[in-house]
KEGU-574843 format. One line per 3 residues: their letters; for each residue x, y, z of C-alpha. Coordinates in steps of 0.25 Angstrom, whole numbers. Example, Ala and Ser with C-alpha at 12.3 -4.5 7.8 and 13.67 -1.06 7.14 Angstrom:
% residues 2
AS	49 -18 31 ~ 55 -4 29
% end
This chain:
% residues 584
MAS	-83 -237 128 ~ -68 -236 127 ~ -61 -229 138
GGC	-57 -215 135 ~ -69 -212 125 ~ -78 -200 127
VWP	-93 -200 128 ~ -101 -187 130 ~ -111 -188 142
GVR	-124 -193 139 ~ -120 -199 126 ~ -120 -214 124
PAR	-107 -221 119 ~ -113 -226 106 ~ -116 -211 102
APA	-103 -206 106 ~ -95 -207 93 ~ -107 -200 86
MRV	-106 -189 96 ~ -91 -187 94 ~ -93 -186 79
LAG	-103 -175 81 ~ -94 -168 91 ~ -83 -169 81
LWV	-91 -163 70 ~ -95 -151 79 ~ -81 -148 83
LSL	-77 -149 68 ~ -88 -139 65 ~ -83 -129 76
LTC	-69 -130 70 ~ -74 -128 56 ~ -82 -116 60
GYL	-71 -110 68 ~ -61 -112 56 ~ -71 -105 47
SWS	-73 -94 57 ~ -58 -92 59 ~ -56 -92 44
RGR	-66 -81 42 ~ -59 -73 53 ~ -46 -75 47
EQD	-50 -70 33 ~ -56 -58 39 ~ -43 -55 47
QEA	-35 -57 34 ~ -44 -47 27 ~ -43 -37 38
GHG	-28 -39 39 ~ -28 -49 51 ~ -23 -61 44
PEL	-16 -72 52 ~ -1 -71 56 ~ 9 -82 53
GSP	19 -85 64 ~ 20 -78 77 ~ 30 -67 82
TSS	43 -73 87 ~ 50 -59 91 ~ 46 -50 102
QPH	51 -38 92 ~ 39 -34 84 ~ 39 -32 69
LIF	38 -17 67 ~ 30 -12 54 ~ 30 3 52
ILA	22 8 40 ~ 23 22 36 ~ 13 29 27
DDQ	17 41 19 ~ 9 54 19 ~ -4 47 25
GFR	-12 58 31 ~ -18 58 45 ~ -32 56 40
DVG	-29 46 30 ~ -32 33 37 ~ -46 27 40
YHG	-46 29 55 ~ -43 44 54 ~ -56 45 45
SEI	-50 45 31 ~ -59 41 19 ~ -47 33 14
RTP	-49 19 19 ~ -37 13 26 ~ -43 0 33
TLD	-29 -6 36 ~ -24 6 43 ~ -37 7 50
RLA	-37 -7 55 ~ -22 -7 59 ~ -24 6 67
AEG	-37 1 73 ~ -30 -12 78 ~ -17 -5 83
VKL	-15 9 89 ~ -18 22 81 ~ -8 33 83
ENY	-16 46 84 ~ -5 55 89 ~ 6 51 80
YVQ	16 60 73 ~ 25 59 61 ~ 33 70 53
PIC	26 78 42 ~ 34 72 30 ~ 41 59 25
TPS	56 59 29 ~ 54 65 43 ~ 44 55 47
RSQ	52 43 42 ~ 65 48 48 ~ 59 50 62
FIT	53 36 61 ~ 66 29 57 ~ 75 37 67
GKY	65 41 79 ~ 71 55 78 ~ 65 69 75
QIH	69 75 62 ~ 77 86 69 ~ 86 74 74
TGL	89 68 60 ~ 91 81 52 ~ 78 78 44
QHS	69 89 49 ~ 67 96 36 ~ 58 90 25
IIR	61 76 19 ~ 73 69 13 ~ 72 73 -2
PTQ	77 63 -13 ~ 89 71 -17 ~ 94 75 -3
PNC	107 68 2 ~ 99 66 15 ~ 94 54 23
LPL	90 49 37 ~ 103 52 46 ~ 112 40 45
DST	116 41 60 ~ 101 39 64 ~ 98 25 68
TLP	85 21 62 ~ 73 13 67 ~ 76 1 58
QKL	91 1 62 ~ 86 0 77 ~ 76 -11 73
KEA	87 -19 66 ~ 96 -18 79 ~ 84 -25 86
GYA	83 -36 76 ~ 73 -31 66 ~ 72 -34 51
THM	69 -20 45 ~ 63 -17 32 ~ 58 -4 25
VGK	48 -3 14 ~ 44 10 8 ~ 48 25 8
WHL	61 28 15 ~ 62 44 13 ~ 74 45 22
GFY	85 48 12 ~ 94 39 3 ~ 105 48 -2
RRE	115 38 4 ~ 114 23 5 ~ 116 24 20
CMP	102 31 20 ~ 94 20 14 ~ 84 12 22
TRR	93 -1 22 ~ 104 7 28 ~ 95 13 39
GFD	91 0 45 ~ 82 -7 35 ~ 85 -21 31
TFF	77 -19 18 ~ 71 -7 11 ~ 61 -6 0
GSL	55 7 -4 ~ 57 21 -8 ~ 68 31 -4
LGS	61 44 -7 ~ 49 51 -1 ~ 39 48 -13
GDY	38 43 -27 ~ 29 35 -37 ~ 22 24 -30
YTH	23 15 -43 ~ 36 19 -50 ~ 44 23 -37
YKC	50 35 -44 ~ 52 48 -38 ~ 55 62 -44
DGP	61 73 -35 ~ 62 83 -46 ~ 65 84 -61
GMC	75 74 -65 ~ 75 68 -51 ~ 67 55 -52
GYD	71 41 -48 ~ 66 27 -44 ~ 64 26 -29
LYE	61 11 -24 ~ 72 4 -16 ~ 75 -10 -12
NDR	85 -9 -1 ~ 96 0 -6 ~ 93 -1 -21
AAW	82 3 -31 ~ 71 -7 -32 ~ 70 -7 -47
DHD	64 -21 -46 ~ 52 -15 -40 ~ 49 -5 -51
SGV	37 -11 -55 ~ 26 -1 -52 ~ 21 -6 -39
YST	14 4 -30 ~ 23 7 -18 ~ 13 4 -7
QMY	10 -10 -13 ~ 25 -12 -16 ~ 29 -9 -2
TQR	19 -18 4 ~ 23 -29 -4 ~ 37 -27 0
VQQ	33 -27 15 ~ 25 -40 13 ~ 38 -47 7
ILA	46 -42 19 ~ 35 -47 29 ~ 34 -61 22
AHD	49 -63 22 ~ 51 -58 37 ~ 53 -68 49
PGK	42 -64 59 ~ 52 -68 70 ~ 61 -57 66
PLF	57 -42 70 ~ 53 -34 58 ~ 53 -19 56
LYL	46 -15 43 ~ 45 0 39 ~ 35 2 28
AFQ	35 16 23 ~ 24 17 12 ~ 25 28 1
AVH	10 30 2 ~ 3 39 3 ~ 13 49 -1
SPL	12 56 -15 ~ 12 53 -27 ~ -3 48 -25
QAP	-3 35 -31 ~ -10 22 -29 ~ -15 9 -36
RRY	-28 11 -43 ~ -36 2 -35 ~ -35 10 -23
FQR	-41 22 -29 ~ -55 15 -31 ~ -58 16 -16
YRS	-57 32 -16 ~ -64 36 -29 ~ -73 45 -20
IVN	-61 53 -16 ~ -61 65 -26 ~ -48 71 -22
THR	-37 64 -31 ~ -26 65 -21 ~ -34 60 -10
RRY	-40 48 -18 ~ -26 44 -22 ~ -21 46 -8
AAM	-32 37 -3 ~ -29 26 -13 ~ -14 26 -8
LSC	-18 25 6 ~ -28 14 4 ~ -16 6 -3
LDE	-7 9 9 ~ -18 4 18 ~ -19 -9 11
AVG	-4 -10 11 ~ -3 -9 26 ~ -14 -20 27
NVT	-5 -29 18 ~ 7 -27 27 ~ -1 -31 39
LAL	-6 -43 32 ~ 8 -47 29 ~ 13 -45 43
RAH	2 -55 47 ~ 5 -65 36 ~ 19 -66 39
GLY	18 -67 54 ~ 23 -53 59 ~ 10 -46 63
NNS	8 -51 77 ~ 22 -46 81 ~ 21 -33 73
ILI	19 -18 75 ~ 14 -10 63 ~ 15 5 64
YSS	8 14 53 ~ 12 29 51 ~ 11 40 41
DNG	23 48 39 ~ 16 61 39 ~ 3 68 36
GQP	-4 68 23 ~ -3 77 12 ~ -17 83 8
TAG	-12 87 -6 ~ -8 73 -8 ~ -21 67 -3
GSN	-18 65 12 ~ -27 70 23 ~ -23 74 38
WPL	-37 79 42 ~ -40 83 53 ~ -25 87 55
RGS	-19 100 50 ~ -8 100 40 ~ -2 90 31
KGT	11 82 27 ~ 23 91 29 ~ 17 99 40
YWE	18 99 55 ~ 3 101 57 ~ -3 88 62
GGI	-7 84 48 ~ 7 82 44 ~ 13 75 56
RAV	1 67 63 ~ 1 54 57 ~ -8 41 55
GFV	-1 30 63 ~ -4 17 70 ~ 2 5 76
HSP	-4 -9 73 ~ 2 -21 81 ~ -3 -34 89
LLK	8 -29 99 ~ 0 -17 103 ~ -5 -18 117
LRG	-17 -8 114 ~ -23 -10 100 ~ -34 -2 94
TVC	-30 10 101 ~ -26 25 98 ~ -13 31 103
REL	-14 46 105 ~ 0 47 111 ~ 10 55 104
VHI	18 47 94 ~ 29 51 83 ~ 35 44 72
TDW	49 45 79 ~ 43 36 90 ~ 43 23 81
YPT	58 22 82 ~ 59 20 97 ~ 46 13 97
LVA	49 2 87 ~ 63 0 92 ~ 58 -2 106
LAE	47 -12 100 ~ 59 -19 93 ~ 66 -21 106
GHI	77 -12 100 ~ 87 -2 107 ~ 87 13 105
DED	100 20 109 ~ 100 30 120 ~ 107 40 111
AHL	97 38 100 ~ 90 51 103 ~ 76 47 97
DGY	64 56 96 ~ 54 45 96 ~ 48 37 108
DVW	44 23 110 ~ 29 25 110 ~ 25 10 109
EAI	18 10 123 ~ 10 22 119 ~ 5 15 106
SEG	4 1 111 ~ -1 3 126 ~ -7 17 125
LRS	3 23 135 ~ 8 37 134 ~ 18 41 123
PRV	32 45 128 ~ 31 56 117 ~ 26 70 121
DIL	32 78 110 ~ 35 78 95 ~ 45 86 87
HNI	38 87 74 ~ 50 94 68 ~ 59 106 67
DPV	62 110 53 ~ 72 122 52 ~ 73 121 37
YTK	58 122 34 ~ 54 136 29 ~ 53 145 40
ARS	40 152 45 ~ 41 166 41 ~ 33 170 54
GSW	42 161 63 ~ 52 167 73 ~ 59 165 86
AAG	50 176 92 ~ 38 167 88 ~ 45 156 95
YGI	47 164 108 ~ 62 164 105 ~ 62 148 107
WNT	60 144 93 ~ 60 150 79 ~ 46 147 74
AIR	50 149 60 ~ 55 135 60 ~ 46 124 56
SAI	44 115 68 ~ 33 107 76 ~ 33 100 90
RVQ	22 93 98 ~ 23 92 113 ~ 12 84 120
HWK	-1 91 115 ~ 6 103 109 ~ 11 105 95
LLT	19 117 90 ~ 23 121 76 ~ 32 132 71
GSP	36 138 58 ~ 29 133 45 ~ 21 120 49
GYS	16 118 35 ~ 2 116 28 ~ -8 118 39
DWV	-22 116 33 ~ -32 105 38 ~ -36 97 26
PPQ	-50 91 28 ~ -55 79 20 ~ -64 87 12
AFS	-51 94 6 ~ -50 81 -2 ~ -64 82 -8
SLG	-60 89 -20 ~ -50 87 -31 ~ -40 95 -23
PTR	-35 94 -12 ~ -38 109 -12 ~ -38 118 0
WHQ	-52 122 -2 ~ -57 112 9 ~ -45 114 18
ERV	-45 122 31 ~ -34 132 28 ~ -26 138 39
TLS	-19 151 37 ~ -7 152 46 ~ -6 165 54
TGK	4 174 49 ~ 16 175 58 ~ 13 161 64
SVW	24 151 66 ~ 20 144 79 ~ 8 134 81
LFN	4 127 94 ~ -7 116 95 ~ -12 107 105
ITA	-12 94 96 ~ -20 86 106 ~ -32 95 107
DPY	-30 101 93 ~ -24 90 84 ~ -29 98 71
ERV	-20 110 75 ~ -32 120 74 ~ -29 129 86
DLS	-15 135 87 ~ -12 138 102 ~ 2 144 100
GRY	-4 158 104 ~ -11 152 116 ~ 0 144 122
PGI	13 151 120 ~ 19 143 132 ~ 17 130 125
VRQ	23 136 112 ~ 36 140 119 ~ 37 126 125
LLR	36 119 112 ~ 45 129 105 ~ 56 126 116
RLS	54 111 113 ~ 56 114 99 ~ 69 121 102
QFN	73 109 111 ~ 71 100 99 ~ 78 109 89
KTA	91 108 98 ~ 92 94 95 ~ 90 95 80
VPV	101 91 70 ~ 103 99 57 ~ 93 98 46
RYP	98 88 35 ~ 91 93 22 ~ 102 93 11
PGD	100 98 -4 ~ 97 88 -15 ~ 109 81 -21
PRS	108 79 -36 ~ 115 66 -35 ~ 102 60 -30
NPR	96 61 -44 ~ 91 47 -47 ~ 96 49 -61
LNG	110 48 -55 ~ 107 35 -47 ~ 101 26 -57
GVW	87 32 -57 ~ 85 29 -42 ~ 83 38 -30
GPW	94 32 -21 ~ 107 35 -13 ~ 116 44 -21
YKE	127 47 -11 ~ 138 37 -13 ~ 147 36 -1
ESK	157 28 -8 ~ 159 38 -19 ~ 161 49 -8
KKK	172 41 -1 ~ 179 38 -15 ~ 178 53 -18
TRK	183 57 -4 ~ 195 48 -5 ~ 198 53 -19
SKA	197 67 -14 ~ 207 64 -3 ~ 216 58 -13
EGK	216 70 -22 ~ 218 79 -10 ~ 231 71 -6
QKK	236 72 -20 ~ 234 87 -21 ~ 241 88 -7
KKV	253 81 -13 ~ 253 90 -25 ~ 253 102 -16
KKR	265 96 -8 ~ 273 94 -21 ~ 270 109 -25
PQE	273 117 -12 ~ 272 130 -21 ~ 257 127 -21
AGA	255 126 -6 ~ 248 138 -5 ~ 237 133 -15
GPQ	223 131 -9 ~ 219 117 -5 ~ 214 106 -15
CGL	200 101 -13 ~ 197 87 -16 ~ 183 82 -21
GAP	173 82 -10 ~ 163 70 -7 ~ 150 71 -14
RG	139 78 -7 ~ 129 70 0
% end
């Protein structure tokens, strides 16, 4: 036999070629079986949202994806026991870290402003209500935003969805506040198909934007949840995985009006309550959209180096189909049902996955957390109210946060029973406020709708209050104290039993209030009417026209002064007033 040939022990040389052929067939069969097995696994992964990822991460800076749902109730996710099916959210949360002590603000603008600035409302002047369509108001222009800090760190920044942080001046628009691109709505709500919004009789207009201009080309009746998802898929497809990405996806769903594509209603024919059934259909569509976003992250090579954060902006509204059970209260209140939110983090970069984080986390914390993950820099004089909570989420360590100022709203209707005396001379309990310090939560003033709304409340055509647990607030009461750790449903008021704790929290409120800036809540401006702006909701304050009118006023003033000098006999006449700049 030629040197270098291989003969198996005990096999005669004449039979060696035949054995080699058999061995080759055996290896080939193994490879074929392995390929088929891999293919079946690959198909299963793709069906579950685990498709293969193209490319590999080339940057140490992770891609940051922040998804904000609108008005999703605390119970309205599968893993909180809802009858609404949310398989995508359930899977992403189960594979990541569920945030079960996570807080936001009770309504739209406050949560969004605190996310994008890392500051409490009292430090931006937005502590009362929301920014309304006709108000000359927006996120303070001197506030450095999260996308601006991420741009400094080399990120591409994109926003898709609902802005709701003001637009009366072009400087207030998303692309002027740190986003490279913007596609979405400026207002707080609107029709999901036509993208029109009415804010009163004769105050209706189109509200869909592409960067700084109305997106008339997209006026094709596409449901907003699906339209926003398609835009995100386009952004991810065009993005270079080697460059860090910040994507802020603020869905309109599940905020009213209750609209959804017909095919999603078929799943919930058993739900009698019309509002709840429509709400369920909207949430199912949203769940599917999040799944499509994660598939796109994988398909375009971004997933393995990404961090996806999911959050609701406030509690659900029972009259619009939302459920916060077993928490007390609803959207717009400082009870737990208004401010305790659905939230989770999903990422291959988490050190501990498949866990639950019960550490205190607030929506202001995302600002410093994401900037730190992006290897960015926060100035010492930034005076943020948020904390970097990544180690608490990823590694299960203690959160640096021990308290949350839920808000101090000096403009809200004062509680008739409130007084300085009720606040031990420390705080006027007529003022609407709420604060959390470690296990304790204190509320003063009028905290808002305080019922518990159990699932059976949606069993009728209502929702009616017939099945609700009604609470009649005690006459003369303006202070409540709860141990939220022991009593997360706020059923046992401890203010009478622990007056010392009440005093401590009132002092903390007073300390916070000393740092508050004046409330910015101007009256509506008639110039905001879309009829005066081409049928579109958009910036109406023209900086250039203001400067021109100001220069014209100064010129007129000089001419009048010259005339006065020529006629000394009129020197005793009153001063002439030029035209002032337009209000805004």
